[in-house]
N, C-alpha and C positions, 0 to 999 in steps of 0.2 A: 476175308474179313481181317482187318488189322487191329490187333488187340494189345492193350497196355494194361498191366496190373498196377494199381496204386494202393499202398497201404498207409493208413494214417493212425498213429498211436494215440494213446490216451490224452496227451497234452495237445494234440492236434485237433481233437474233437471235443475238448472239455467245455467250451462255451461258444456262443454265437460268433464272436470275433474270430476265434480259431477256425471254426467250421467254414466261415466265409473265405478265409485264406485258403483252406483246403479246396473249396469250390473253384477258386481261380485256377488252381492247377488242373483240375478236371476239365474246366472250360478250355484251357490251353491244349490239352490232349485232344479234345473233340474237334477243335479248330484244325488240328494237324491230321485229321481223318481217322483217328482211333475210335474204337469202341472201348469203353473203360470198365474194368472190373475193379471195384473199390472195396478193399478190406478195411474194416474199422475195428479198433479196440474199444473197450468200455470207456466211458467218458470220464476223464480226469484221473486223479490219484486219491489215495486214502484220505478220507474226510469229506470228499465230494460225494453227493448223494448216490450216484450209480456206479462208482468205481468198484473194482473187484474186491479190494480189501474192505470197503464199506459194506458191501453185501455180505461178506464173510462175517463181519462183526454182528450181523443180525442173528447169527446162530452161535455166538460165543467165540468167534475167532477160529484159528486153525486147529485148536485142540478140542473142538466140539465132539459130541458123542454120536453124531450121525455117520452113516456109511459114506465112503468116497463117492459112491453112485449118487447119493442124495446131495452131497456137496457140489458135484458137477451140475446137477439140475439147477442149483442156485447160481453158481458162478457163471454159467452160460447166459444168464439173464442180462448181464451188463452189456455184452456185445449185441444182443438182440435189440435192446432198447436203443443203443447207439445207432444201429443200422436203420431203424425206423425213423428216428429223429433226423438223421443225416439225409435219408431219402426224402423226407417231407420238405427239407430245406431246398433240395435240388428241384423238386417238382414245383415249389413255389417260385423258383427262378426259371421256370419254363424249360427245364431239362428233363427229358424223358428218362425216368429211372424207376427201379423197383428194388425191393429188399428181399434177401434170402437168408435163411439160417445156414449154418455150416452144413447140416445134413441135407437141406434142400439144394445146396450148391454142389453136393456130390462127395462129401468127405465120409468115407467108410473107414472106421478105425477098429482097433482091437478093444477089449473091455478093460484095459488097464486104466481105470479111472484116475483123474487128476494129472496123468502123464501119458495119455493115449498115443499110440503110433498109428499113422495113416497106413491102411492096408491097400486101399484102392481109391481112385478118383473116377467118378462118373459124372462128367460135366455136360451130359446131353441136355438136361433141362436148362442149364445156364446158357448154353449156346442158343437154344430156342428163344430164351428171354432176350438175348442180344440182337436177335432178328427183329424184335418188336421195339425195344428201348435202346437208348444210347449208353446207359450206365446201369450196371447191376451192383448193388451195395451188399456185400457179404459180411455177415457177422463172423469175425475172426475167432481164433482160439478154440474152436469147437467142431465137433462132428457127431457121428452116431455109430454105435456098434451094430453088429449084424442083427441083433434082436431088438433094435430100435432105441436102446438106451442112449441118452445124451452123454457125450464125453467131452473132456477138455484136454488140450494138447500140452499142458504144462508151461513152464517158463519159456517166454519168447514165442508163445503159441500163435499169435497173430502174424509174426514174421514167417513162421512155418506155413501158415495158411496161404499167405501171399505167394510164397515160393512154390508151393504145391499147385496152386492155380496157374501160375505162370508156366510151369512145366506142362501141366495137363492141357492147357489151352494153346500151347506153342506161342506164347506172347513174345512180342518183339523186345520188351524190356519190363523189368519190375522196378518200380520206384518205391523206396521205403522212406516215408517222410517222418522227420523227427523235429526236435527243437534245436538241432545243431546243424552246421553247414556241411557236414560230411564226416568221414572218418579222419580223425586227427592223428598226428604223429605220436602223440601221447595225451594223457588226460590233461586238458588245459587248466584244470583246478590245481594241478601239481607242477606241470612243466611250463615255465614262464614263456618259452619260445615255441610252444606247440602250434602247428598250423594244419589246415586241412590238406589231405592228399587228393590229387586229381585222379589218379588211377592206382588201383591195387589189384593183385591177383586174388582169385578165390582162396587159394591156399594161405596167402598172407592174412586176409581178413578172418579166415577161420581160426588161424592160430592166435591172432590178436583177440578174437572174441573168447576163445577158450581160456586165454590167459588174463582175462579181466576186463577187456574193452567191452562196453555194454551197448554199442550202437545197433548191432544186429545179432540175432541168435545164430550160432554156428550151424545148427541143424538146417536152418533156412538156406544158408550159403551152400551147404553140401547138396541140397536138392537142386538148387539153381545150377550148380556146377555140373552135376550129372546130366541135366537137360541142356546145358550150354546156353542158358538164358542170362543175359547181362543184368546186373543189378545196379541201380543208382541210389546212393544214400544222400538224401536231400533235406533241406530245411523247408518246413511248411511256410515259414515267414520270409522266404527269399525266392527269387526267380532263378537263382544260380543252379547249375546242374550237379553240384556237389561232387561226390566221389563215385567214379565208375569202377565197379567190381567185375572183372572179366578174366579171361585167360590171356596168356601171353603167347602170341603166335610164333612159330619157329623163326620166321624172318625177322622178328623183333628181338629175339634172344641175342644177347651180346651187345645190345645198345643201351636201353634204359636200365635193364636189370643189372648189367655188368657195372654200370655207373652207380647203382644204388644197392649195395649189399645189404643194408639195413633200411627197413621201411618205417618201423615204429617201435615204441617202447610201451609195453603193457604191464600191469601189476595186479596182484591179488593180496589183500591184507585185511585183517590180521590172520596169520596162520601160526601153527605151533610145530616146531621140529621135534621129532621123537627118535631117539637112538636106542636100539635094543641089542644087547650083546648075548651071544650064545652061552648056554650053560656048559659045564665041562663035558666033553665028548659028545656034544649035541651036533647033529648034522642036518636037522630039519627045521632050523630056526625060522627061516623065511616062510616056509609052508605053514608052520604053526601060527606065526604072527598074523600073516595075511588072511588065513582062514578065520581066525578069531575076529579080526576087523570086519570081514565080510559077513560073518554070522550076526554081528551086531549092527550091520548096515552103516558102518563108519567108512566114508570115502577116504581113500589115501591118495597122496599125490607126491610128486617130486621124489621118486624112489631111487635110492642108491643101495646096492647090495654088494657085500663082500663075504668071504667064506665064514667069518665069525661074527658078523653084525649086519644089521639092516638099519637104514636111516630113511625116514619119510616124514611127510607133513600131513597134518589134519587141520580142519577148520578150528577156529577158536572155540566155537560152540561145542565141538565134540572132544575137546581136549581132556576134560575130567573123566569122561566115560572111557576113552581110550586108555588113559593111565590106570584106571581102576581095573580094567580087564587084564592088562599086562601084569599088574601086581598080583592079581588072583592066580595068574599062570606061573607065578614064582619069579618073574623078571623084575629087574630094577631099572626101569627106563630112565635115560638122561633126557630131560625135557628143557627145551628152549622156547619160551613163550614170546608173544609179541614180535613175530617175524613178518617179513614181507617177501613175496616171490616176485622178482622183477624179470621180465622176459624181453629179450632183444629179438625182434622178428624181421625176417627179410628173405624173400625167395632167391635173392642174388647172392646169399652168403655161402651156398653150397660150393665147396671146392676153392673158396677164396681164403688164402692164408692170412693170418694176422688178426682176424675178427676177435677171437677169444683174448689174444694178447692185448688188444686195444681196450677191451672191457675190463680186464684185470688191472691193467695199468691205470686207467682212468679212475677206477674205484680206489685203488691203493693210494694214489696221490692225494686223495681227499680223506684218507684215513678210514674208509668204509670197509669193515670186515666182511669177507665173503664166508658164510657159514656152510654153503653147499653149492654145487653147480652141476649142470647137466646140459647136454646139447643134442640137437637133431640136425637134419639137413637145412632146416629153415628157421630154427629157433635155438637160442642159447639162454638158459635160465640161471639166475643166481639168487640165492637166499641171503637176505640181509636183515638186520634188526629194523623193526618198524620205525624207530626214531630216525633211521638213516634213509627212509624211503624217498622223501622229497628230494634230498640231495642226490641220491643215487640216480633217480630218473632224470634230473636236470643234467648231471654230469655225463650220463650216457647219451642223452639227447644232444648235448654240445659236442661230445667226442665224435659222433658220427655226422655232425653238421646237418641234422634233420630239419633245421629251420630253413634250409635252402631248398627251393624247388628244383628238381632235376628236369632239365630241358629234354623233352621227348624228341 
């Protein structure tokens, strides 16, 4: 049995027109001899009747007094409604289809409600359904704990659902349909010359997603990477094949990757830079600071450590809380608000000299001050003021000539 997994996000199932476009992609897959497992998100976005945020507003929003377990009961409804509506459309178009909840499709999770992790996949029922019908429509973003409680998988949950099904079913490919043509070299709302990428590695797209690109959730990419199932990021409204996310085989190393040290530019904004200096004769500054942040569930990022100081960033929303905690501990933090983290990502930069030099030179020529930097084998990060974000992204995009397609 040749299986393809196709995931359609909220904008791809929001109305009849969008769902009909999605149907065309399913029909294409069936004509190619596939059995299709279709993962759907809740229909639309905030304000539309069955969107996740709209459902949440029925109980007073995210700050309601219900337990996380009860929140998950409500939040799972959006995808269930979507799966049934989508299945009805398929059946009315003479496509043999049936709908399953996440639990029915085999998602066994822990009981960490609102951000559950998948423990096990039991796709026996799903496989039996595929022997009877051509399409199984699965409600994304959800599963069930061992005692039968409904759980949701957190941000990017439907992407994770699709990847987990692709891995469990040994699918030939996972198609993630969105409202864009694929993964872009940078955010097209910021970078004037941004273009779609034809091929990226799992590692590159993971890094881009973690650093702010929102096309696919990194957890989904990690699952597909472990199972070696290729992913295509495609547009619901186009027949194009979008961006292929895959591994780079050894025989191809040194060709396209060598020619493309940088794949894309990602960003996160706004963030706040926090500098904390050690007290006299203090040797446990870092341990004390990060323990305090962890105890208050404040996520820290972009960490630079020296013997007498620590520099890190927090989200704009957590800034006031972080400062208050540090001051209560007797520190006088130096705070730089309204910053942006810009990430230069590329699997081919490892061992290539001059990448950092090019970044620093390009930004310096435009008078953009670098507040902080760090690097790994595949990513170099710089922190700039948010007012310089657009210029910084465009300058770096131009410096690495990302508007040009590399010939494979």
